[in-house]
Every structure is written in C-alpha cells, then in structure tokens.
C-alpha positions in Angstrom: 88.2 -130.6 -12.1 84.5 -129.9 -12.5 83.5 -128.7 -16.0 82.4 -125.3 -14.9 85.7 -124.7 -13.1 87.7 -125.9 -16.1 85.7 -123.5 -18.3 86.3 -120.5 -16.0 90.0 -121.5 -15.6 90.4 -121.5 -19.4 88.7 -118.1 -19.5 91.0 -116.8 -16.8 94.1 -118.1 -18.5 93.1 -116.7 -21.9 92.1 -113.4 -20.3 95.4 -113.2 -18.4 97.4 -113.5 -21.6 95.2 -110.9 -23.2 95.5 -108.6 -20.3 99.3 -108.8 -20.4 99.3 -107.9 -24.1 96.7 -105.1 -23.5 98.9 -103.6 -20.8 101.8 -103.3 -23.2 99.5 -101.8 -25.8 98.2 -99.4 -23.3 101.6 -98.2 -22.4 102.5 -97.9 -26.0 99.5 -95.7 -26.6 100.1 -93.5 -23.6 101.6 -90.8 -25.7 98.8 -90.9 -28.3 96.9 -88.2 -26.4 95.1 -87.6 -23.1 92.2 -85.5 -22.2 93.1 -81.8 -22.5 96.4 -82.4 -24.2 97.5 -81.9 -27.8 98.2 -85.0 -29.8 101.5 -85.3 -31.6 99.6 -86.2 -34.8 97.4 -83.1 -34.9 98.3 -79.4 -35.1 97.1 -77.2 -32.3 93.7 -75.6 -32.9 90.1 -75.3 -32.0 88.5 -77.1 -34.9 85.5 -79.0 -33.7 85.2 -82.8 -33.8 81.7 -83.8 -34.7 80.2 -86.6 -32.6 76.7 -88.0 -33.3 74.7 -89.7 -30.6 72.0 -91.9 -32.2 70.0 -93.4 -29.4 66.4 -94.2 -28.2 65.2 -90.8 -26.9 61.7 -92.1 -27.5 60.3 -95.6 -28.3 60.2 -98.9 -26.3 63.7 -98.3 -24.7 63.4 -94.6 -24.1 64.1 -95.1 -20.4 67.4 -96.7 -21.2 68.2 -93.9 -23.6 67.6 -91.3 -21.0 70.0 -93.0 -18.6 72.6 -93.2 -21.3 72.4 -89.5 -22.3 72.5 -88.4 -18.7 75.6 -90.5 -18.1 77.2 -89.3 -21.3 76.9 -85.6 -20.3 78.3 -86.3 -16.9 81.2 -88.3 -18.4 82.0 -85.7 -21.0 82.2 -83.0 -18.3 84.4 -85.3 -16.1 86.8 -86.4 -18.8 87.3 -82.9 -20.2 87.5 -81.2 -16.8 84.5 -79.2 -17.8 86.0 -77.8 -21.0 84.2 -80.0 -23.5 87.6 -80.2 -25.3 90.2 -82.9 -26.0 93.5 -82.4 -27.7 92.7 -78.8 -28.1 89.6 -79.6 -30.1 86.0 -78.9 -29.1 83.8 -82.0 -29.1 80.6 -81.0 -30.9 77.7 -83.2 -30.0 74.6 -83.8 -32.1 71.8 -85.9 -30.8 69.4 -87.9 -33.0 66.4 -90.0 -31.9 66.1 -93.4 -33.6 62.9 -94.2 -31.6 63.9 -97.8 -31.6 63.6 -98.0 -35.4 66.6 -99.3 -37.3 65.7 -97.4 -40.5 65.6 -94.1 -38.6 68.9 -94.9 -37.0 70.6 -95.7 -40.3 69.1 -92.6 -42.0 70.3 -90.4 -39.1 73.8 -92.0 -39.1 74.2 -91.5 -42.9 73.1 -87.9 -42.6 75.6 -87.2 -39.8 78.4 -88.9 -41.7 77.6 -86.8 -44.7 78.0 -83.7 -42.5 81.4 -84.7 -41.4 80.7 -86.7 -38.2 83.8 -88.7 -37.2 82.3 -90.6 -34.3 78.9 -92.3 -33.8 77.7 -93.6 -30.5 74.6 -94.4 -28.4 72.8 -97.5 -29.8 70.3 -98.6 -27.2 68.8 -101.5 -29.2 70.9 -104.5 -30.2 69.3 -105.0 -33.7 70.1 -101.3 -34.5 73.6 -101.6 -33.2 74.3 -104.6 -35.6 73.3 -102.4 -38.5 75.2 -99.4 -37.4 78.5 -101.3 -37.1 78.9 -102.2 -40.8 77.9 -98.6 -41.8 80.7 -97.3 -39.6 83.2 -99.6 -41.1 82.1 -98.7 -44.7 82.6 -95.1 -44.0 85.6 -95.5 -41.7 84.1 -93.6 -38.7 84.4 -94.7 -35.1 81.3 -96.4 -33.7 80.9 -96.8 -29.9 77.9 -98.9 -29.0 75.8 -97.9 -25.9 73.5 -100.2 -23.8 72.9 -102.7 -26.7 74.3 -105.9 -25.3 74.4 -108.3 -28.2 77.6 -110.4 -28.4 77.6 -110.0 -32.2 79.2 -106.6 -31.9 82.4 -107.9 -30.3 85.0 -108.4 -33.0 82.6 -107.3 -35.8 85.1 -104.8 -37.3 88.0 -102.6 -36.4 85.9 -99.4 -36.1 83.3 -100.8 -33.6 83.7 -100.6 -29.8 81.2 -100.8 -26.9 80.7 -98.8 -23.8 78.6 -101.3 -21.9 78.6 -105.0 -21.1 77.7 -107.8 -23.5 75.4 -110.8 -22.9 78.2 -113.2 -22.4 79.4 -111.3 -19.4 75.9 -111.5 -17.9 75.9 -115.3 -18.5 79.4 -115.7 -16.9 78.1 -113.8 -13.9 75.1 -116.1 -13.6 77.3 -119.2 -14.1 79.5 -118.1 -11.2 76.5 -118.1 -8.9 74.8 -121.2 -10.1 77.5 -123.7 -9.3 77.8 -127.0 -11.1 75.3 -127.0 -14.0 76.1 -130.6 -15.1 72.9 -132.6 -15.6 70.6 -129.7 -14.9 67.8 -128.4 -17.1 68.0 -124.7 -17.8 65.2 -122.7 -19.6 65.9 -119.2 -21.0 62.9 -117.0 -21.0 63.4 -114.0 -23.3 61.9 -111.9 -26.0 62.2 -113.1 -29.6 64.6 -110.3 -30.5 68.3 -109.8 -31.2 68.9 -109.2 -27.5 66.9 -112.3 -26.5 68.6 -114.6 -29.0 72.0 -113.4 -27.9 71.1 -114.4 -24.4 70.0 -117.8 -25.5 73.2 -118.3 -27.4 75.3 -117.2 -24.5 73.5 -119.5 -22.0 73.9 -122.4 -24.4 77.6 -121.6 -24.8 78.4 -121.3 -21.1 76.0 -123.5 -19.2 75.3 -125.9 -22.1 79.1 -126.2 -22.4 79.2 -127.2 -18.7 76.7 -130.1 -19.2 73.3 -128.4 -18.7 70.4 -129.1 -21.1 69.4 -125.6 -22.3 66.0 -124.9 -23.8 64.2 -121.5 -24.5 60.8 -119.9 -24.3 60.7 -116.8 -26.6 57.9 -114.3 -26.6 57.2 -111.7 -29.3 58.5 -108.3 -28.2 55.0 -106.9 -28.8 53.3 -109.5 -26.5 51.4 -108.0 -23.5 49.7 -111.2 -22.2 52.7 -113.1 -20.9 50.8 -115.8 -18.9 51.1 -118.4 -21.7 54.8 -118.1 -21.7 55.1 -118.4 -18.0 53.0 -121.6 -18.2 55.5 -122.9 -20.8 58.3 -122.3 -18.4 56.5 -124.0 -15.6 55.6 -127.1 -17.6 59.3 -127.5 -18.7 60.1 -128.0 -14.9 63.6 -126.6 -15.2 66.1 -126.5 -12.4 67.2 -123.1 -13.5 65.3 -120.3 -15.2 67.4 -117.6 -16.8 65.3 -114.5 -17.6 66.5 -112.0 -20.1 63.9 -109.2 -20.6 64.0 -105.6 -21.6 61.3 -102.9 -21.9 58.0 -101.8 -20.5 56.4 -105.3 -20.2 58.7 -106.4 -17.5 56.1 -105.9 -14.7 53.6 -108.0 -16.5 56.2 -110.7 -17.0 57.1 -111.0 -13.3 53.5 -110.9 -12.3 52.8 -113.9 -14.6 55.8 -115.8 -13.3 54.7 -115.3 -9.7 51.1 -116.2 -10.4 52.1 -119.4 -12.2 54.4 -120.4 -9.4 57.6 -120.3 -11.4 59.5 -118.4 -8.6 58.8 -121.1 -6.1 59.2 -124.2 -8.3 62.5 -123.4 -9.9 65.6 -121.4 -9.1 65.3 -118.1 -11.1 68.1 -115.8 -12.1 67.9 -112.6 -14.1 69.7 -109.4 -14.6 68.9 -106.6 -12.2 67.2 -104.0 -14.3 66.7 -100.3 -13.5 65.5 -98.8 -10.2 62.0 -98.5 -11.5 61.8 -102.3 -11.8 62.6 -103.1 -8.2 59.0 -102.9 -6.9 57.6 -105.1 -9.7 59.2 -108.2 -8.2 57.1 -107.8 -5.1 57.7 -110.3 -2.3 59.2 -112.6 -4.9 62.2 -110.4 -5.3 63.9 -112.0 -2.4 63.6 -115.4 -4.1 65.5 -114.3 -7.2 69.3 -114.4 -7.6 70.3 -111.3 -9.6 73.3 -110.7 -11.8 73.9 -107.0 -12.1 75.6 -104.9 -14.8 75.3 -102.0 -12.4 73.1 -100.4 -9.7 73.6 -97.1 -7.9 76.2 -97.5 -5.2 77.5 -100.9 -6.4 81.1 -99.8 -7.2 82.1 -97.1 -4.8 84.6 -95.7 -7.2 85.7 -92.0 -7.6 84.3 -92.1 -11.1 80.9 -93.4 -9.8 80.9 -90.5 -7.2 81.6 -88.0 -10.0 78.9 -89.4 -12.2 76.4 -89.4 -9.4 77.1 -85.9 -8.4 76.9 -84.6 -11.9 73.7 -86.4 -12.9 71.9 -85.4 -9.7 73.0 -81.8 -10.1 71.4 -81.8 -13.5 68.2 -83.2 -12.0 68.6 -86.8 -12.9 69.1 -90.1 -11.0 71.8 -92.6 -11.8 70.5 -96.0 -13.0 71.3 -99.2 -14.8 72.8 -97.7 -18.0 74.1 -94.4 -16.8 77.6 -95.8 -16.7 77.4 -96.8 -20.3 77.0 -93.1 -21.3 79.7 -92.0 -18.9 82.1 -94.6 -20.3 81.3 -93.7 -23.9 82.3 -90.1 -23.1 85.6 -91.3 -21.6 86.3 -93.3 -24.7 85.4 -90.4 -27.1 87.7 -88.0 -25.2 90.5 -90.5 -25.4 90.0 -91.0 -29.2 89.7 -87.3 -30.0 92.8 -86.5 -27.9 94.7 -89.0 -30.1 93.5 -87.5 -33.4 90.8 -85.1 -34.5 90.8 -86.4 -38.1 92.5 -89.9 -38.3 90.0 -92.6 -37.4 92.6 -95.3 -37.5 94.6 -93.3 -34.8 91.4 -93.1 -32.7 91.0 -96.9 -33.0 94.7 -97.5 -32.0 94.3 -95.2 -29.0 91.4 -97.2 -27.6 92.8 -100.7 -28.3 94.3 -102.1 -25.1 93.4 -99.0 -23.1 92.9 -99.6 -19.3 91.1 -96.9 -17.4 89.2 -96.2 -14.2 85.5 -96.3 -15.0 82.4 -96.0 -13.0 82.4 -99.8 -12.3 86.1 -99.9 -11.5 89.1 -100.9 -13.6 88.0 -101.5 -17.2 90.0 -102.6 -20.3 89.3 -102.5 -24.0 90.7 -105.8 -25.3 92.8 -105.1 -28.4 92.0 -108.4 -30.1 88.3 -107.9 -30.4 87.3 -104.6 -28.7 85.4 -106.4 -25.9 85.0 -104.1 -22.9 86.3 -106.1 -20.0 84.7 -104.8 -16.8 83.6 -105.9 -13.3 80.2 -107.4 -12.8 78.1 -107.7 -9.7 75.9 -110.2 -7.9 73.0 -108.8 -5.9 69.8 -109.5 -4.0 66.8 -107.3 -3.2 66.1 -106.5 0.3 62.5 -105.6 1.1 59.6 -105.4 -1.3 57.5 -102.9 -3.2 58.6 -99.3 -2.9 61.1 -100.2 -0.2 63.0 -102.8 -2.3 66.7 -101.9 -2.5 69.6 -103.9 -4.0 72.3 -105.2 -1.8 75.8 -106.1 -3.1 76.6 -109.8 -2.7 79.8 -110.0 -4.7 81.9 -108.1 -7.2 83.5 -110.2 -9.9 86.7 -108.6 -11.4 87.0 -108.1 -15.1 89.1 -111.2 -15.7 86.5 -113.5 -14.0 83.8 -112.5 -16.5 85.9 -112.0 -19.7 84.1 -113.4 -22.8 86.2 -115.7 -25.1 88.3 -113.8 -27.6 86.7 -113.3 -31.0 89.3 -111.9 -33.5 88.3 -108.9 -35.4 86.6 -109.5 -38.7 87.7 -107.6 -41.8 
C-alpha cells in the first residue's frame, strides 16, 4: 500500500474510533440543554450570560474579523430563533478590538473576565489565540477560537475549542489532491509567523511523512517586496509549492510568483482565500489547485442558506471566515443552554457534539476538541473580476481529521 494511502487509512481508522465514541458522548449530552430550553442544572430565569468577542476589528486581519462578526451575528440569530437567548438566559455580547496586537487582546480579555464574562471567542490571529487559551484555562472561562488556524490550539487545555478549521486539515486536503508525494520536493512559502510555521509543521508531518523532502521559504509578515522570496522558491526547483499566506500582501505575492515563473515551473497549491483575492491570481488562477476551507455556495446546506440570507439582509456578503463566526455562535448557544454559570458543564456539553453547520456535518472531538468538518477542493474559472470558484470535490470530515492530540492539563 502506498505511504500516503496508509497514512490516510490510519487517519480514517483513528477517526472512525473517535467518531463512534463522540456519537455516544453526544447522545449522553443530549439532555444537557438545547437552544431555547432550560437546562436541568440551572434555575429558570433571565440572568444574562456575558460573552466577550475579542477579534481583529482593525489591523492587518480586519477583513477576516469583519467576516467573522457578520457570521457570528447570523449564527446567533439562527441558533436562538431570533430570541438572543439560550436556556432562558439572555446572551449579552461585548465586542473588543485587538487590532492584531496580542497585548491588547490579553488586556481586553482580562478586563472582560474581571467583569464576569464566562465565554471568550473570536481570535483572528494565531499568535493571539495561543496566548488567549492559557488565560482562559487559568480563569476557567470557555474560549472558542475564531479563524486562527494554528494546530497548537487543539488539545491545549480543556477550556479551549475552535470554531474554524486548523492547518493540519488544510494540509490533508492538499495531500488528497497531490497524489503520491514519495521522492518529490515540496517547498512551503509562508510568512514567518505562528500561522506560517504551523503550516510548515503540518506539511512536514503529512507530506514529509509520506516520503517528500520538505523545505520552506519564510518571509517577514511586514515584507512588501516579495520578489526575492519568489526567486528563492524558483531556485529550489520544487515539484510542489504549498503557499500559506494571509493578509493584505497577497496580491503582491501572487504577482511576484507569476512574474518569476513559479506558476508554470512547479505545481502550486494554496488555500482559496476570500472573494476579494480571486482577481489577484489573474490568468494564473487556472493553473493553481486550491484547497478550500469555504467559499460561498460550496456546501449547499440549510445552515449555509440561513447564514447567507441573514448576512445579506444585514448588508454584508458571506466570505471565507463567515462560517467560523456562525459556528462559534452555535457553540455558544449550546454551551449556555447547558449552564449559565458552570464552565465545566459548558465544556461537557460541547465535547463529542455533532451538529449541522454551514459546511455540513461537524463534530467536536471529545479527546482534543478538534473541530472535525468537511473540506473542499476547488478551481477558479475565468480571470480578473470574472473569476469564480468551482467545486471540484467535498472531503467529508473523517477524510481530513487531524491526528488525536490528547488534552493537556
């Protein structure tokens, strides 16, 4: 059996066992509380449950933060049937802008916790998320990460969950489309950040484990002239280029890669970013194989339709990370319905929970709080302003399940 198939088979076997356990846990938690119902552990009442959303309203990842908050508002409306309540308790939302600055995020979180906040959510930046998680554990508050994709959050502690995908799931999606990696050279082009390093580690773990030689070219997040880094990739003459990039410099990156001939000399794969990024690929977009966390219309689920209608009614447009906010709201409603005061009961209600999300069936793995979810493969049709993503394949949650990482602490 080829190495890549063996790896995926091991993942499927492991995931299958986990899914069976998760199903039992989910059924065991069914009476812990559902949206709009009163939990057996809480007396009836209207006391508010304070939820703090600390996210990038401004800063380098502000576009992602905007998508998150629009999805969150749509998800909260959907999950509470428009009441804003769960378990008889009003969910009181406070937004704080971290501007992409970890010190601002931690200061905001501490202030919110001091004011009685029981749930924190929204981290857009991976470095910030990794600092928020220990703070949540120290104060025994629930933390639900947002678009931040670092694998380091999975299993970090019992109080930390995630509402989006993680880098390992991106890499497994890429591995599924790349075929046999044995003997091939793979170069990871990324920013020298927590997010970038997480992608390097994930590619080394998956494709390196299947026999590929994996190297990396890392650019400072502040770099604006990206031609030197494109030249480094070209000179490495890789068979595969895995690009992991976030933020406003993406257009400059793809221009540099096209100008240096990388898109024609190597096979290039990358994550399909937000809708604003589609035109930046130009004619080269049809030469790229995309792994997709989400794009509008990818799933065709009832939850996706509800999200789209709500966001558009509010004047927004669904995008890459809109589902992350929607999912976070679903999780918060589930947790508050279980208990308005007991964080451990909130945690228990989420562990093993299977639910219908924007992307389809999703499951919170009890062992490490990984969010198992479908992933997509896509290609761009057309170029410039007419570029549109086309679904190639949907990978079910068990096909892209990261290895189990037992909870720390």
